[in-house]
Backbone as JSON, one array per atom type, in Angstrom:
{
  "sequence": "XXXXXXXXXXXXXXXXXXXXXXXXXXXXXXXXXXXXXXXXXXXXXXXXXXXXXXXXXXXXXXXXXXXXXXXXXXXXXXXXXXXXXXXXXXXXXXXXXXXXXXXXXXXXXXXXXXXXXXXXXXXXXXXXXXXXXXXXXXXXXXXXXXXXXXXXXXXXXXXXXXXXXXXXXXXXXXXXXXXXXXXXXXXXXXXXXXXXXXXXXXXXXXXXXXXXXXXXXXXXXXXXXXXXXXXXXXXXXXXXXXXXXXXXXXXXXXXXXXXXXXXXXXXXXXXXXXXXXXXXXXXXXXXXXXXXXXXXXXXXXXXXX",
  "N": [[0.83, -1.09, 0.1], [0.41, 2.18, -1.01], [0.95, 5.85, 0.24], [1.07, 8.91, 0.67], [2.2, 12.13, 1.9], [2.47, 15.42, 3.38], [5.0, 17.74, 5.07], [3.32, 20.37, 5.87], [3.91, 24.07, 5.58], [4.28, 27.16, 6.44], [5.16, 30.85, 6.03], [5.69, 32.98, 8.9], [5.66, 36.01, 9.74], [8.92, 36.16, 9.24], [8.96, 33.93, 10.56], [8.98, 30.27, 10.8], [5.72, 28.03, 10.27], [3.91, 25.17, 10.35], [1.34, 22.8, 9.73], [-0.59, 21.21, 11.36], [-2.67, 18.19, 11.81], [-5.91, 17.03, 13.08], [-7.02, 14.36, 13.86], [-10.43, 12.78, 13.53], [-11.46, 10.25, 13.7], [-9.58, 8.92, 14.25], [-8.28, 10.45, 16.48], [-6.04, 11.43, 16.95], [-2.76, 13.28, 16.37], [-1.85, 14.53, 13.55], [0.67, 14.51, 9.91], [-0.72, 16.39, 7.54], [-1.77, 13.39, 5.12], [-2.61, 10.7, 2.79], [-3.7, 7.87, 0.86], [-2.87, 6.51, -2.4], [-4.64, 7.36, -5.04], [-6.34, 5.24, -7.97], [-3.83, 4.99, -10.28], [-2.27, 7.04, -9.99], [0.96, 9.77, -9.25], [3.3, 9.97, -6.93], [3.79, 12.6, -6.06], [1.27, 14.12, -6.65], [-0.57, 13.05, -5.49], [0.32, 13.68, -2.34], [0.21, 16.61, -3.04], [-2.71, 16.76, -3.16], [-3.74, 15.5, -1.37], [-3.15, 17.22, 1.31], [-4.69, 19.52, 0.33], [-7.35, 18.43, 0.04], [-7.12, 17.5, 2.55], [-6.34, 19.85, 4.25], [-7.71, 21.99, 3.19], [-5.7, 23.87, 1.99], [-4.39, 25.43, -0.68], [-0.87, 23.99, -2.27], [2.17, 24.33, -3.02], [5.07, 21.99, -4.0], [8.12, 20.79, -2.26], [10.94, 20.02, -1.48], [11.74, 16.38, -1.48], [11.09, 14.71, 1.48], [11.49, 12.08, 3.27], [10.65, 8.92, 3.45], [8.53, 6.82, 4.69], [7.56, 3.35, 6.26], [5.34, 1.23, 7.62], [3.31, -1.21, 8.73], [0.0, -1.86, 8.28], [-2.4, -3.51, 9.83], [-0.92, -6.0, 9.26], [-0.52, -5.59, 6.6], [1.98, -4.2, 4.63], [3.1, -0.77, 4.75], [3.98, 1.89, 2.93], [4.91, 5.48, 2.67], [5.92, 8.49, 1.74], [6.82, 11.86, 2.18], [6.83, 15.4, 1.46], [8.07, 18.37, 1.66], [5.8, 21.15, 1.51], [4.59, 24.01, 0.34], [2.23, 26.65, 1.96], [0.22, 27.97, -0.03], [-2.97, 29.11, -0.63], [-5.97, 28.69, 0.43], [-8.01, 27.98, 3.29], [-8.58, 26.87, 5.9], [-11.04, 24.14, 6.48], [-13.08, 22.85, 8.77], [-13.6, 18.62, 8.01], [-14.73, 15.97, 6.34], [-12.43, 13.92, 7.46], [-10.44, 15.39, 8.89], [-10.88, 17.44, 11.72], [-10.18, 19.34, 13.08], [-7.32, 21.93, 12.66], [-4.07, 23.33, 13.52], [-1.68, 25.07, 13.24], [1.7, 26.07, 13.77], [5.16, 26.74, 15.79], [7.89, 24.98, 14.75], [8.93, 23.31, 16.65], [6.67, 22.98, 18.72], [4.75, 22.01, 17.22], [6.13, 19.08, 16.67], [5.96, 18.44, 19.27], [3.06, 17.83, 19.5], [2.07, 16.2, 17.73], [1.3, 12.92, 17.11], [2.88, 10.68, 16.37], [5.76, 8.66, 16.25], [7.58, 7.87, 14.08], [6.29, 10.55, 12.54], [6.9, 12.73, 13.98], [9.89, 12.3, 13.54], [9.44, 12.8, 10.16], [9.23, 15.48, 10.66], [11.52, 16.46, 12.06], [13.25, 16.12, 9.94], [12.65, 17.88, 7.96], [13.13, 20.33, 9.08], [15.73, 20.76, 8.95], [16.62, 22.12, 7.59], [16.94, 24.97, 5.77], [13.01, 26.02, 5.13], [12.68, 27.73, 2.75], [13.41, 26.58, -0.55], [15.75, 26.57, -3.58], [14.37, 25.17, -6.44], [15.31, 23.09, -9.01], [13.93, 21.23, -11.16], [15.35, 18.48, -13.28], [15.02, 17.0, -16.16], [14.98, 14.52, -18.1], [14.46, 13.48, -21.36], [11.47, 12.57, -23.21], [10.68, 9.43, -24.76], [12.01, 8.64, -27.64], [11.66, 8.57, -31.12], [13.06, 5.22, -32.56], [16.98, 5.46, -33.11], [18.0, 3.91, -35.22], [15.79, 4.11, -37.2], [15.57, 6.38, -37.92], [16.77, 8.88, -40.49], [17.37, 11.38, -40.72], [18.7, 14.56, -39.5], [20.38, 14.07, -36.21], [19.27, 15.49, -34.25], [16.79, 16.26, -34.7], [15.39, 14.55, -34.55], [12.3, 12.71, -33.77], [9.55, 12.76, -30.82], [8.27, 9.64, -29.69], [5.31, 7.57, -30.08], [4.89, 6.66, -27.66], [6.34, 8.54, -26.26], [4.9, 10.64, -26.53], [3.0, 10.28, -24.82], [4.25, 9.87, -22.42], [5.62, 12.87, -22.08], [2.9, 14.36, -22.02], [2.14, 13.13, -19.44], [4.29, 14.2, -17.78], [3.58, 16.89, -18.06], [1.68, 17.53, -16.44], [2.53, 16.33, -13.94], [4.71, 17.7, -13.32], [4.32, 20.61, -12.71], [3.2, 20.64, -9.88], [5.23, 21.74, -8.32], [5.38, 24.57, -9.09], [7.07, 25.64, -11.11], [8.63, 28.55, -13.32], [9.25, 28.82, -15.32], [11.2, 27.62, -18.02], [13.54, 25.59, -19.71], [15.86, 24.06, -21.71], [17.43, 21.79, -23.56], [18.95, 22.38, -27.01], [17.68, 20.13, -28.87], [15.03, 18.16, -31.08], [13.5, 16.07, -29.63], [14.08, 17.05, -26.45], [13.18, 19.53, -26.18], [10.36, 19.05, -27.15], [9.1, 17.21, -25.14], [8.52, 19.09, -22.73], [7.63, 20.96, -23.64], [4.3, 21.72, -23.83], [4.59, 22.08, -21.12], [5.74, 24.63, -20.72], [4.02, 26.16, -22.4], [1.33, 26.1, -21.1], [2.75, 27.76, -18.99], [2.62, 29.81, -20.08], [5.13, 31.12, -21.16], [8.27, 31.42, -22.95], [10.4, 28.76, -23.87], [13.74, 28.66, -22.64], [16.78, 28.19, -24.6], [19.41, 25.97, -24.02], [22.66, 25.22, -24.62], [24.51, 24.19, -23.57], [23.93, 22.2, -21.84], [23.32, 19.9, -23.48], [24.33, 17.07, -24.75], [26.23, 17.22, -26.59], [27.2, 20.0, -25.84], [28.22, 20.32, -23.5], [30.03, 18.1, -22.9], [32.62, 19.23, -23.83], [33.34, 20.91, -21.25], [32.5, 20.38, -18.84], [31.99, 22.03, -16.65], [31.19, 24.29, -17.13], [28.82, 23.59, -17.96], [27.78, 23.09, -15.49], [28.06, 25.66, -14.25], [26.04, 26.52, -15.62], [23.76, 26.09, -14.98], [23.25, 26.14, -12.02], [23.49, 29.08, -12.35], [20.81, 29.23, -13.44], [19.11, 28.12, -11.16], [19.49, 29.72, -9.5], [18.23, 32.27, -10.27], [15.76, 32.07, -11.0], [14.8, 30.42, -8.81], [12.52, 28.38, -9.04], [12.55, 26.34, -11.58], [12.37, 23.95, -14.61], [14.08, 21.55, -16.23], [14.72, 20.48, -19.41], [17.1, 17.7, -20.38], [19.45, 15.78, -21.79], [20.2, 12.21, -21.31], [23.16, 11.38, -21.49], [24.13, 13.47, -20.36], [22.5, 14.07, -17.93], [22.95, 11.89, -15.57], [25.85, 12.8, -14.91], [26.16, 15.48, -14.19], [23.95, 15.67, -11.97], [25.61, 13.66, -10.27], [28.29, 15.35, -9.82], [26.97, 17.51, -8.76], [25.86, 16.87, -6.38], [28.48, 15.96, -5.19], [29.99, 18.47, -4.46], [28.24, 19.13, -2.83], [28.26, 17.72, -0.66], [26.52, 15.54, -0.89], [25.46, 12.19, -0.52], [24.89, 9.75, -3.38], [23.64, 6.65, -3.56], [23.03, 5.45, -6.18], [22.55, 6.47, -9.52], [19.67, 6.73, -11.16], [18.46, 7.35, -14.55], [16.24, 7.01, -16.82], [14.35, 7.34, -19.2], [12.21, 9.96, -19.66], [11.74, 10.72, -16.65], [12.46, 12.49, -13.75], [14.91, 14.44, -11.58], [14.27, 16.06, -8.79], [16.23, 18.57, -7.67], [17.23, 20.28, -5.21], [18.36, 23.37, -3.52], [20.15, 25.38, -1.51], [19.67, 29.03, -0.98], [21.48, 31.74, -2.31], [22.89, 34.36, -0.4], [21.46, 37.67, -0.28], [22.18, 39.42, -3.47], [23.64, 37.76, -6.27], [25.98, 36.22, -8.68], [28.13, 34.7, -11.49], [30.4, 35.36, -10.54], [30.41, 35.27, -8.85], [32.5, 34.27, -5.67], [32.99, 30.57, -4.91], [32.14, 29.6, -2.81], [30.13, 30.91, -2.44], [27.92, 30.11, -3.72], [24.72, 28.89, -5.07], [24.18, 25.92, -3.38], [23.61, 22.21, -3.45], [21.64, 20.58, -1.35], [19.45, 18.39, -1.69], [18.34, 15.82, -3.17], [16.22, 14.35, -5.34], [15.04, 11.2, -7.02], [12.63, 10.61, -9.55], [10.52, 8.27, -11.42], [9.46, 8.06, -14.7], [6.08, 9.69, -15.03], [4.77, 8.38, -16.24], [1.56, 6.0, -16.43], [1.24, 2.96, -15.64], [0.27, 0.18, -17.87]],
  "CA": [[-0.16, -0.09, -0.24], [1.17, 3.67, -1.32], [0.6, 6.55, 0.3], [2.15, 10.05, 0.52], [2.03, 13.28, 2.52], [3.16, 16.21, 3.12], [4.85, 19.03, 5.91], [2.66, 21.96, 4.89], [4.6, 25.07, 6.19], [3.76, 28.65, 6.33], [6.09, 32.01, 6.89], [5.01, 33.48, 9.59], [6.22, 36.93, 9.77], [10.03, 35.25, 9.4], [9.0, 32.59, 11.52], [8.07, 28.63, 10.0], [4.61, 27.9, 11.32], [3.87, 24.09, 10.21], [0.53, 22.43, 9.96], [-0.69, 19.54, 12.35], [-4.16, 18.14, 11.69], [-6.57, 16.38, 14.33], [-8.4, 13.17, 13.06], [-11.54, 12.42, 14.63], [-11.65, 8.87, 13.52], [-8.13, 7.91, 14.97], [-8.43, 11.24, 18.08], [-4.8, 11.82, 17.26], [-2.66, 14.63, 15.6], [-0.32, 13.89, 12.58], [1.07, 15.25, 9.38], [-1.67, 15.61, 6.38], [-1.41, 12.22, 4.31], [-3.35, 9.89, 2.43], [-3.39, 6.89, 0.18], [-2.74, 6.86, -3.67], [-5.48, 7.18, -6.12], [-5.58, 4.55, -9.05], [-2.88, 5.65, -11.6], [-2.14, 8.67, -9.28], [1.57, 9.41, -9.21], [2.79, 10.11, -5.36], [3.49, 14.12, -5.7], [0.16, 13.94, -6.7], [-1.12, 12.22, -3.89], [0.9, 14.48, -1.72], [-0.94, 17.67, -2.86], [-4.37, 16.27, -3.21], [-4.34, 15.16, 0.44], [-2.83, 18.16, 1.39], [-5.78, 20.25, -0.02], [-8.24, 17.76, 0.95], [-8.07, 17.58, 4.37], [-6.16, 21.09, 5.16], [-8.26, 22.8, 2.71], [-4.53, 24.61, 1.35], [-2.97, 24.48, -2.12], [0.33, 23.68, -1.7], [3.17, 23.93, -3.57], [5.35, 21.42, -3.33], [9.63, 21.41, -2.21], [12.02, 18.65, -1.63], [11.25, 15.09, -0.56], [11.59, 14.78, 2.97], [11.72, 11.1, 3.71], [9.71, 7.4, 3.27], [8.18, 6.18, 6.07], [7.21, 2.29, 6.1], [5.11, 0.42, 8.34], [2.35, -2.07, 8.69], [-1.47, -1.7, 8.61], [-3.2, -4.86, 9.94], [-0.42, -7.1, 8.65], [0.1, -5.1, 5.21], [3.2, -3.01, 4.15], [2.39, 0.38, 3.31], [4.88, 2.69, 2.6], [4.57, 6.94, 2.83], [6.41, 9.42, 1.15], [6.6, 13.15, 2.61], [7.71, 16.69, 0.73], [7.24, 19.69, 1.93], [5.0, 21.77, 0.9], [4.7, 25.79, 1.1], [0.49, 26.91, 1.61], [0.25, 29.38, -1.47], [-3.8, 29.49, -0.2], [-7.17, 28.6, 0.89], [-8.51, 28.31, 4.07], [-9.33, 24.93, 6.54], [-12.62, 23.94, 7.32], [-13.73, 21.1, 9.35], [-14.16, 18.02, 7.15], [-14.93, 14.24, 7.19], [-10.87, 13.21, 8.05], [-9.59, 16.34, 10.0], [-11.5, 18.61, 12.57], [-9.24, 20.53, 13.9], [-6.22, 21.87, 12.42], [-3.03, 24.26, 14.05], [-0.49, 26.69, 12.9], [2.53, 25.75, 15.01], [5.71, 26.62, 15.21], [8.15, 23.29, 14.42], [8.95, 22.32, 17.99], [5.48, 22.84, 19.8], [4.09, 20.92, 16.5], [6.52, 17.41, 17.16], [5.25, 17.66, 20.98], [1.93, 17.44, 19.75], [1.92, 15.04, 16.98], [1.01, 11.62, 18.27], [3.75, 9.13, 16.18], [7.4, 9.08, 16.28], [7.61, 8.44, 12.54], [5.61, 11.9, 11.86], [8.11, 13.59, 14.58], [11.06, 11.93, 12.39], [9.59, 13.83, 8.85], [9.28, 16.84, 11.27], [12.71, 16.97, 11.99], [13.96, 16.31, 8.43], [12.32, 18.87, 7.45], [13.36, 21.08, 10.11], [17.37, 20.4, 9.24], [17.15, 22.18, 6.37], [15.68, 25.78, 5.27], [12.22, 25.26, 4.23], [12.61, 27.68, 1.47], [14.88, 26.5, -1.39], [15.37, 26.87, -5.03], [14.41, 23.61, -6.8], [15.07, 22.66, -10.64], [13.34, 19.66, -12.11], [16.1, 18.09, -14.16], [14.12, 16.2, -16.67], [15.6, 13.45, -19.48], [13.16, 13.88, -22.67], [10.14, 11.19, -23.1], [10.91, 8.45, -25.46], [11.47, 9.22, -29.02], [11.71, 6.91, -32.1], [14.76, 4.65, -32.63], [17.71, 6.27, -33.71], [18.08, 3.05, -36.14], [14.8, 4.11, -37.73], [15.59, 7.74, -38.13], [17.68, 8.59, -41.16], [17.82, 12.48, -40.88], [19.86, 15.06, -38.46], [19.62, 13.17, -35.06], [18.65, 16.57, -33.7], [15.05, 16.21, -35.08], [14.84, 13.03, -34.16], [11.07, 13.62, -32.45], [8.93, 11.64, -29.76], [7.73, 8.14, -30.61], [3.76, 7.69, -29.55], [4.8, 6.34, -25.68], [7.49, 9.38, -25.71], [4.44, 12.08, -26.41], [2.39, 9.82, -23.41], [5.31, 10.76, -21.05], [4.97, 14.17, -22.24], [1.55, 14.71, -21.28], [2.41, 13.13, -17.83], [5.08, 15.41, -17.71], [2.4, 18.52, -18.29], [0.4, 17.33, -14.99], [3.27, 16.19, -13.07], [5.84, 19.48, -13.14], [4.07, 21.99, -12.33], [3.22, 20.79, -8.71], [6.75, 22.52, -8.09], [5.06, 25.38, -9.63], [8.16, 25.94, -12.09], [8.05, 29.98, -13.55], [10.4, 29.22, -16.25], [11.55, 25.75, -18.97], [14.95, 25.43, -19.96], [15.96, 23.07, -22.74], [18.77, 20.9, -24.66], [18.07, 22.5, -28.25], [16.75, 18.74, -29.85], [13.97, 18.21, -30.47], [12.76, 15.56, -28.61], [14.11, 17.51, -25.22], [11.65, 20.81, -26.66], [8.82, 18.95, -27.68], [9.21, 16.92, -23.99], [8.42, 20.07, -21.84], [6.74, 22.31, -24.8], [3.45, 21.73, -23.26], [4.5, 22.95, -19.9], [5.67, 25.59, -20.73], [2.72, 26.76, -23.15], [0.59, 26.69, -19.76], [3.11, 28.72, -18.2], [2.98, 31.51, -20.96], [6.5, 31.26, -21.22], [8.8, 30.97, -24.14], [11.53, 27.99, -23.63], [15.14, 29.15, -22.99], [17.84, 26.76, -24.82], [21.16, 25.61, -23.45], [23.33, 24.43, -25.57], [25.98, 23.49, -22.65], [23.01, 21.12, -21.2], [23.05, 18.74, -24.09], [25.54, 16.19, -24.84], [27.54, 17.99, -27.41], [27.42, 21.3, -25.67], [28.46, 19.6, -21.89], [31.31, 17.67, -22.15], [34.1, 19.73, -23.72], [33.21, 21.97, -20.83], [31.31, 20.11, -17.74], [32.04, 23.36, -15.5], [30.44, 25.39, -17.4], [27.63, 23.2, -17.84], [26.99, 23.13, -13.8], [27.32, 27.09, -13.79], [25.12, 27.0, -15.79], [22.78, 24.99, -13.99], [23.24, 26.69, -10.78], [22.45, 30.14, -12.77], [19.34, 29.23, -14.01], [18.44, 28.15, -9.78], [19.6, 31.22, -8.65], [17.95, 33.58, -10.62], [14.43, 31.71, -11.08], [14.06, 29.82, -7.84], [11.82, 27.18, -9.87], [12.44, 25.7, -13.5], [12.19, 22.91, -15.21], [15.6, 22.17, -17.46], [15.07, 19.18, -20.28], [18.14, 17.7, -21.25], [19.8, 14.28, -22.23], [20.86, 11.04, -20.91], [24.6, 11.36, -21.58], [24.47, 14.52, -19.29], [22.19, 14.22, -16.28], [24.35, 11.41, -14.41], [27.37, 13.38, -14.53], [25.25, 16.94, -13.58], [23.72, 15.08, -10.44], [26.84, 13.52, -9.43], [28.83, 16.58, -9.99], [26.61, 18.7, -7.6], [26.22, 16.05, -4.94], [30.01, 15.61, -4.63], [30.34, 19.48, -4.27], [27.31, 19.66, -1.83], [28.52, 16.6, -0.07], [25.53, 14.37, -0.61], [25.9, 11.08, -1.02], [23.79, 9.32, -4.01], [24.07, 5.45, -3.86], [23.07, 5.39, -7.5], [21.84, 7.86, -10.21], [19.19, 6.51, -12.33], [18.09, 8.14, -16.01], [15.38, 6.8, -17.59], [13.73, 8.69, -20.04], [10.89, 10.75, -18.89], [12.53, 11.02, -15.29], [12.84, 13.95, -13.27], [15.16, 14.33, -10.67], [13.85, 16.87, -8.3], [17.17, 19.35, -6.85], [16.86, 21.39, -4.34], [19.54, 24.38, -3.3], [20.2, 26.38, -0.95], [19.58, 30.36, -1.7], [22.77, 32.25, -1.9], [22.27, 35.33, 0.57], [22.2, 38.76, -1.56], [22.18, 39.33, -4.6], [24.62, 36.81, -6.65], [26.82, 36.1, -9.64], [29.01, 33.36, -11.08], [31.86, 36.2, -10.68], [31.3, 35.26, -6.57], [33.41, 32.95, -5.24], [31.71, 29.38, -5.41], [31.19, 29.4, -1.77], [28.15, 31.42, -2.55], [26.99, 29.52, -4.74], [23.71, 27.69, -4.76], [24.44, 24.57, -2.75], [22.65, 21.14, -3.8], [21.44, 20.42, -0.28], [18.53, 17.29, -1.79], [18.47, 15.23, -4.75], [15.21, 13.13, -5.26], [13.77, 11.02, -8.98], [11.14, 10.37, -10.03], [10.49, 7.69, -12.54], [8.51, 8.56, -15.66], [4.99, 9.51, -14.24], [3.45, 7.43, -17.14], [0.57, 4.79, -15.6], [1.72, 1.04, -16.52], [-1.4, 0.0, -18.43]],
  "C": [[1.17, 1.53, 0.24], [0.34, 4.5, -0.76], [1.54, 7.77, 0.27], [1.37, 11.56, 1.32], [2.71, 14.55, 2.61], [3.42, 17.35, 4.5], [4.5, 20.13, 5.52], [3.16, 22.73, 5.86], [3.97, 26.52, 5.45], [5.01, 30.11, 6.38], [5.08, 32.84, 7.4], [6.11, 34.92, 10.59], [8.14, 36.72, 10.16], [10.13, 34.23, 10.02], [8.42, 31.68, 10.84], [7.06, 27.96, 10.94], [4.45, 26.32, 10.09], [2.24, 23.66, 10.38], [0.34, 20.87, 10.88], [-2.36, 19.35, 12.61], [-4.62, 17.12, 12.89], [-7.65, 15.52, 13.12], [-9.02, 12.69, 14.05], [-12.0, 11.18, 14.45], [-10.67, 8.45, 14.21], [-7.98, 8.67, 16.81], [-6.74, 11.2, 17.91], [-4.62, 12.98, 16.11], [-1.43, 13.89, 14.8], [-0.49, 14.61, 11.37], [-0.02, 14.87, 8.46], [-0.85, 14.21, 5.57], [-2.65, 11.6, 3.82], [-3.44, 8.78, 1.09], [-3.38, 7.19, -1.06], [-4.18, 6.79, -4.16], [-5.26, 6.04, -7.17], [-4.77, 5.29, -10.35], [-2.28, 7.29, -11.02], [-0.49, 8.35, -8.9], [1.93, 10.24, -7.35], [2.84, 11.51, -4.74], [2.52, 14.33, -5.63], [-0.93, 13.59, -5.97], [-1.04, 13.24, -2.99], [-0.01, 15.85, -1.92], [-2.31, 17.15, -2.56], [-4.8, 15.88, -1.68], [-4.02, 16.52, 1.47], [-3.83, 19.54, 1.58], [-7.12, 19.59, 0.4], [-8.63, 17.7, 2.45], [-7.27, 18.84, 4.97], [-7.15, 22.46, 4.66], [-7.33, 24.28, 1.77], [-4.09, 23.95, -0.09], [-1.74, 24.67, -1.4], [1.18, 24.02, -3.24], [4.55, 23.41, -3.51], [7.4, 21.51, -3.43], [10.45, 19.72, -2.12], [11.12, 18.01, -1.3], [11.73, 14.84, 0.96], [11.97, 13.08, 3.18], [10.3, 10.22, 3.22], [9.59, 6.64, 4.44], [7.47, 4.61, 5.62], [6.99, 1.41, 7.77], [4.13, -0.43, 7.79], [0.91, -1.83, 9.12], [-2.23, -3.39, 8.41], [-2.48, -6.13, 9.21], [0.21, -6.21, 7.22], [1.0, -4.24, 5.42], [2.64, -1.66, 4.05], [3.49, 1.32, 3.69], [4.46, 4.56, 2.58], [5.75, 7.81, 2.85], [6.05, 10.81, 1.16], [7.17, 14.11, 1.93], [7.37, 17.69, 1.86], [7.27, 20.45, 1.62], [4.33, 23.3, 1.53], [2.91, 25.77, 0.5], [0.32, 28.02, 1.15], [-1.37, 30.11, -1.46], [-5.02, 29.1, 0.01], [-6.92, 28.85, 2.72], [-8.78, 26.73, 4.97], [-10.58, 25.57, 7.05], [-13.1, 22.46, 7.81], [-14.04, 20.19, 8.03], [-14.25, 16.21, 7.5], [-13.84, 13.32, 7.54], [-10.6, 14.28, 9.12], [-10.77, 17.32, 10.46], [-11.63, 19.56, 13.28], [-7.81, 20.74, 12.8], [-5.14, 23.26, 13.32], [-1.96, 24.15, 13.33], [0.4, 26.5, 14.03], [3.99, 26.12, 14.93], [6.2, 25.53, 15.42], [8.19, 22.77, 15.84], [7.53, 21.98, 18.92], [4.83, 21.75, 18.56], [4.49, 19.25, 16.45], [5.96, 17.67, 18.48], [4.02, 17.16, 20.9], [1.49, 16.28, 18.82], [1.95, 13.23, 17.83], [2.33, 10.69, 17.62], [4.79, 9.77, 15.83], [8.01, 9.28, 14.75], [6.85, 9.42, 11.88], [6.5, 13.09, 12.66], [9.5, 13.71, 13.54], [10.96, 12.59, 10.89], [9.64, 14.77, 9.84], [10.83, 17.24, 11.29], [13.66, 17.02, 11.07], [13.45, 17.71, 8.01], [13.13, 20.3, 8.09], [14.89, 21.33, 9.9], [17.66, 21.21, 8.25], [16.59, 23.64, 6.11], [14.89, 25.57, 4.45], [11.96, 26.12, 3.11], [13.65, 27.61, 0.34], [14.47, 26.49, -2.67], [15.35, 25.27, -5.14], [14.26, 23.9, -8.1], [14.76, 21.6, -10.84], [13.66, 19.82, -13.46], [15.23, 17.16, -14.68], [14.75, 15.74, -17.92], [14.41, 13.47, -20.36], [12.73, 12.41, -22.32], [10.91, 10.63, -24.39], [10.76, 8.72, -26.58], [11.91, 7.97, -30.12], [13.33, 6.4, -32.5], [15.82, 5.41, -33.53], [18.03, 5.17, -35.4], [17.6, 3.37, -37.67], [14.82, 5.53, -38.39], [16.68, 8.47, -38.8], [18.05, 10.41, -41.41], [18.55, 12.93, -39.95], [19.06, 14.7, -37.29], [19.14, 14.49, -34.24], [17.02, 16.63, -33.75], [14.34, 15.28, -34.89], [13.32, 13.46, -33.19], [10.67, 12.59, -31.68], [8.47, 10.76, -30.52], [6.07, 8.41, -29.77], [3.81, 7.48, -27.97], [5.75, 7.85, -25.48], [6.03, 10.67, -25.44], [3.55, 11.74, -25.07], [2.8, 10.52, -22.33], [5.34, 11.87, -20.93], [3.82, 14.5, -21.41], [1.77, 14.44, -20.08], [2.44, 13.86, -17.0], [3.94, 16.9, -16.98], [1.83, 18.22, -16.63], [1.5, 17.35, -13.85], [4.18, 17.6, -12.4], [5.37, 20.5, -12.09], [3.09, 21.54, -10.74], [3.97, 21.54, -8.08], [6.37, 23.91, -8.4], [6.81, 26.42, -10.19], [7.37, 27.75, -12.66], [8.8, 30.21, -14.71], [10.77, 27.61, -16.97], [12.6, 26.4, -19.32], [14.79, 24.3, -20.88], [17.38, 22.99, -23.63], [18.23, 21.68, -26.17], [18.17, 21.21, -29.0], [15.41, 18.73, -29.6], [13.09, 17.7, -29.73], [12.84, 15.77, -26.98], [13.14, 19.01, -25.63], [10.53, 19.9, -26.37], [8.58, 17.85, -25.89], [8.46, 17.8, -22.94], [7.63, 21.37, -22.46], [5.53, 22.74, -24.04], [3.32, 22.4, -21.74], [4.71, 24.24, -19.7], [4.81, 26.91, -21.42], [1.67, 27.1, -21.8], [1.49, 27.32, -18.8], [3.11, 30.32, -18.81], [4.36, 32.13, -21.16], [7.21, 31.1, -22.56], [9.87, 30.26, -23.16], [12.81, 28.56, -23.95], [15.81, 28.29, -23.34], [18.81, 27.07, -24.34], [21.54, 25.05, -23.72], [24.04, 23.67, -24.49], [24.98, 22.28, -21.27], [22.81, 20.08, -22.35], [24.56, 18.32, -24.4], [26.65, 17.17, -25.16], [27.96, 19.14, -26.66], [28.26, 20.81, -23.86], [30.01, 18.94, -22.01], [32.56, 18.39, -23.17], [34.02, 20.72, -22.26], [32.49, 22.06, -19.39], [31.17, 21.17, -16.89], [31.4, 24.16, -15.75], [29.02, 25.4, -17.56], [26.78, 23.41, -16.22], [26.75, 24.64, -13.59], [26.42, 27.28, -14.34], [23.61, 26.77, -15.14], [22.46, 25.78, -12.87], [22.96, 28.36, -11.38], [21.2, 29.98, -12.61], [18.42, 29.14, -12.2], [18.41, 29.29, -9.14], [18.43, 32.21, -9.17], [16.61, 33.27, -11.06], [13.74, 31.56, -9.97], [13.3, 28.53, -8.41], [11.89, 27.18, -11.01], [12.79, 24.47, -13.11], [13.54, 23.11, -16.18], [15.25, 20.64, -17.95], [16.61, 18.88, -20.69], [18.26, 15.77, -21.42], [20.62, 13.46, -21.27], [22.38, 11.18, -20.61], [24.84, 12.79, -20.63], [24.26, 14.49, -17.92], [22.55, 13.44, -15.6], [25.01, 12.36, -13.91], [26.9, 14.57, -13.55], [24.85, 16.65, -12.15], [24.74, 14.6, -9.56], [27.87, 14.22, -9.13], [28.39, 17.56, -8.9], [26.1, 17.69, -6.55], [27.96, 15.97, -4.35], [30.44, 17.36, -4.17], [29.25, 19.93, -3.1], [27.42, 18.95, -1.01], [27.26, 15.84, -0.03], [26.2, 13.26, -1.18], [24.52, 10.16, -1.93], [24.15, 7.76, -4.01], [24.27, 5.2, -5.62], [22.58, 6.5, -8.38], [21.28, 7.34, -11.84], [18.91, 7.6, -13.12], [17.42, 7.74, -16.81], [14.68, 7.84, -18.02], [12.33, 9.27, -19.51], [11.07, 10.83, -17.87], [12.67, 12.13, -15.12], [13.76, 13.79, -12.04], [15.13, 16.55, -10.16], [14.92, 17.31, -7.46], [16.97, 20.67, -6.06], [17.95, 21.61, -3.39], [19.23, 25.31, -2.42], [20.12, 28.21, -1.47], [21.06, 30.87, -0.92], [21.97, 33.7, -1.22], [22.87, 37.03, -0.48], [22.22, 38.64, -3.21], [23.54, 38.56, -5.54], [24.97, 36.58, -8.23], [27.69, 35.49, -9.99], [30.14, 34.02, -11.05], [32.2, 35.63, -9.26], [31.89, 33.79, -6.63], [32.36, 31.78, -5.19], [31.57, 29.27, -4.07], [30.12, 30.2, -1.25], [27.29, 30.97, -2.92], [25.38, 28.61, -4.28], [24.63, 26.15, -3.98], [23.41, 23.54, -2.46], [22.58, 20.42, -2.16], [19.64, 18.7, -0.53], [18.06, 17.07, -3.33], [17.58, 14.27, -4.59], [14.78, 12.83, -6.56], [13.56, 10.16, -8.46], [10.85, 9.71, -11.07], [9.53, 8.45, -13.61], [7.42, 8.66, -15.11], [3.97, 8.58, -15.29], [2.97, 6.16, -16.88], [1.22, 3.89, -16.95], [0.24, 0.68, -17.23], [-1.68, -1.48, -17.98]]
}
């Protein structure tokens, strides 16, 4: 059984407050969470459950952790995200009869279950307001062996178009404000609908294509950090020959340990960075650059048949 939830937070005059909910059915205090609907992705479930239980629309942030336990002998996992409340208000509903906005320490004391407190502790380990880059590998394209034109022009396959449609629903959960792409048709078409929905023009990123990245990987890394720092929340569509190197290099710079770096077509790495203090440019000392503090992999959101 799979479920998802979130640490819903807000800025209270410069301090962070989190939402704790009381479920009348269990007479407990917990973080908002619930089971996945059929065909639903884990991030979409987290956002939906937050809205249903708290009344607040939220923007997802970094993945916090996965909690595992059994319910009447059935294994259950719950994935938790940080989630910024952006609009809405609480009203008593079938599942929740009370919501309290509390400082983190008070919220932890009120929570009924140890795993919820562990999730909240992980949330408090880093600043709540982080930069987010959604680094997407392009969706499935037609076979190279069957394409006799310029490979840069090789389009998405039918399966790839379905993956792109699914990404159109998934990526907005993090509220990106800009879409960047390697200059390949398959990279562009993977995120074109996202850019259209945002009413923004896509920005081409030659340094994040395979041909542009490998002659100078450091320049590619700096460009990604520049996008993160200048825009706060962005999508970058790139290629399988680039993404593992980028993620590994950023993880090493940030002191993160990643046991593996998968990169299937249509997948997304949710990369969260600290915000630099004050204005920032690439001429600043590397010690002031955004630092990768969280890297979470999401397989293609395309539901299995």
